[in-house]
C-alpha positions as CSV (number, residue, x, y, z in Angstrom):
1,M,-72.5,8.5,28.3
2,M,-70.4,10.6,30.9
3,R,-68.4,7.0,32.1
4,V,-67.9,6.4,28.1
5,A,-66.6,10.5,27.6
6,L,-64.3,10.3,30.6
7,G,-62.9,6.8,29.1
8,D,-63.7,4.9,32.2
9,Q,-65.7,2.4,30.2
10,V,-66.7,1.5,26.4
11,H,-70.3,0.8,25.3
12,P,-70.9,-1.6,22.5
13,T,-74.0,-0.8,21.0
14,V,-75.7,-0.3,17.7
15,R,-75.3,2.4,15.3
16,S,-78.4,4.2,15.9
17,F,-77.8,4.8,19.9
18,L,-75.9,7.9,19.1
19,D,-78.3,9.3,16.9
20,H,-80.4,9.7,20.2
21,H,-78.2,9.8,22.7
22,S,-74.9,11.8,21.7
23,H,-72.5,13.3,24.0
24,P,-69.9,15.9,22.2
25,G,-67.0,13.3,23.5
26,V,-68.2,10.4,22.5
27,V,-67.4,9.0,19.0
28,C,-68.9,5.5,17.5
29,V,-66.1,3.1,16.3
30,P,-68.0,0.4,14.1
31,I,-67.4,-3.1,15.0
32,R,-67.5,-4.7,11.5
33,D,-66.8,-8.0,11.9
34,L,-69.6,-9.1,14.6
35,P,-72.1,-11.7,13.8
36,P,-75.9,-10.6,13.2
37,S,-77.8,-11.1,16.7
38,E,-81.0,-11.4,18.1
39,T,-82.7,-9.3,20.7
40,A,-85.6,-9.5,23.2
41,L,-87.7,-7.4,25.5
42,M,-87.2,-8.8,29.0
43,W,-88.7,-7.4,32.3
44,L,-89.5,-8.9,35.9
45,T,-93.3,-10.1,36.2
46,A,-93.1,-9.2,39.6
47,T,-92.8,-5.3,38.6
48,R,-95.3,-4.9,35.8
49,R,-96.6,-1.6,35.3
50,P,-99.1,0.4,32.7
51,K,-96.4,1.7,31.2
52,I,-94.5,-1.7,30.5
53,D,-98.0,-3.2,29.1
54,A,-98.1,0.0,26.8
55,F,-94.4,-0.4,25.9
56,A,-94.8,-4.4,25.0
57,R,-98.1,-3.8,22.9
58,A,-96.4,-1.1,21.0
59,A,-93.4,-2.9,20.3
60,A,-95.9,-6.1,19.1
61,D,-97.5,-3.6,17.0
62,V,-94.4,-2.8,15.0
63,I,-93.2,-6.1,14.6
64,A,-96.9,-6.6,13.3
65,H,-96.5,-3.7,10.5
66,T,-93.1,-4.8,9.6
67,E,-91.1,-7.8,7.5
68,L,-90.2,-9.1,10.9
69,A,-94.0,-10.3,11.1
70,A,-93.3,-13.0,8.3
71,Q,-90.7,-14.6,10.7
72,F,-93.6,-15.3,13.2
73,P,-96.2,-17.8,12.8
74,S,-99.7,-16.2,12.4
75,G,-101.5,-15.7,15.1
76,H,-98.8,-16.0,17.6
77,S,-96.8,-13.4,19.4
78,Q,-93.4,-13.2,20.5
79,I,-94.1,-10.9,23.4
80,K,-95.5,-12.7,26.5
81,H,-97.6,-10.6,28.8
């Protein structure tokens, strides 16, 4: 955020990012013509840690309890452990 505030770089991101990571010198300028995109959680398997596993389980739980669950086959998790 400091580099953005200093004008050294830009950071394309989702609108809600600034709701959680604001800085007085940074404003959000919407990019309105981007197509929808997909995201994925990824990590190196060599660096597995209990916190990573807990986060992956929490993410899978959120997906299971939202409209996203309909996008995945029953009993199939997109999150690989």
